[in-house]
N, C-alpha and C positions, 0 to 999 in steps of 0.2 A: 785565240783566247777572247772570251767575252770581256768587254771593257767594264770596269767598275765593280767586279765581283772578287777580285784578288786583293789580298792585303799588300800594303806597300813594302817593297824590297829595298832595304836601306842599310847603311853601315851600323853594326852592333859590335860591342866588345864582349867577349866571353872570358870570364875570369875564373881560374881554378884557385880558390883560396888556400887549399892544402899545400899546393906546390908554389904559390906565389907567382903564378904564370898567367898571362893574359894575352889574347890575340884579337885583332880587329878583322872582321870579315863582314860579309853582307848576309842579311837574314830577314825573314818576315816576323821573327820573334819580337815581342815587345816587353818593355819593362818600365816601371816608374822611376827606378834608380838610374842615375847618370854618373859618368866618370869623365874626367878630363884626360884625353889621350896625349901621346907624345907630340903630336902635331899641333897641340893647343886647342883643338876642337873638343866639344863635349858630345859624347855619344851615350846611348842607353847601354847599361851593363847588365849581363845575365850571369849570375854565379852558378857554376857547375860543380858537382861533387868530385868528378874525375875527368882528367884529360890526358893527352899524350905525355904530359910532363909528370903525372903522378900514377899512371896505370902501370902495374908491374910488368906487363908484356913489353912495353916500350922502354921502360927504365932499366930492364935487366935484373930486377929484384924478384923475379918469379921463383916460387918454391918448387923444388923437384920432389915429387911424391916418391916415397920408398915403397914401391909396389911389391918388391920381393919380400920385404919384412912384413908387410900386411898379409900376404898370402901365407907365409909361415906361421904367423900368429893365429890366423884363422884356422889353419890345419891343426895347430897345437890345441886350440880351444875346443874345436868341434870334432877333431879326429878326421882322418881320411876315410871316406866311405868306399868300400870295395865290393 
């Protein structure tokens, strides 16, 4: 790697406001906002809209699509072509 061309890789807090979940990791992302973490240190914070704490796939709140009902409704509406 060439020296001096890469952004600094440092600790950053990612916060999911919808779920009230935050985690500390390392990243090159930057932010002007900061937050005091559990260890007492202050880190830059990046607010995200969705994380593993709020995504339906990880939380088990995923909706199951009623595909059989959709097919029947389509056939009723447009009729079956023979």
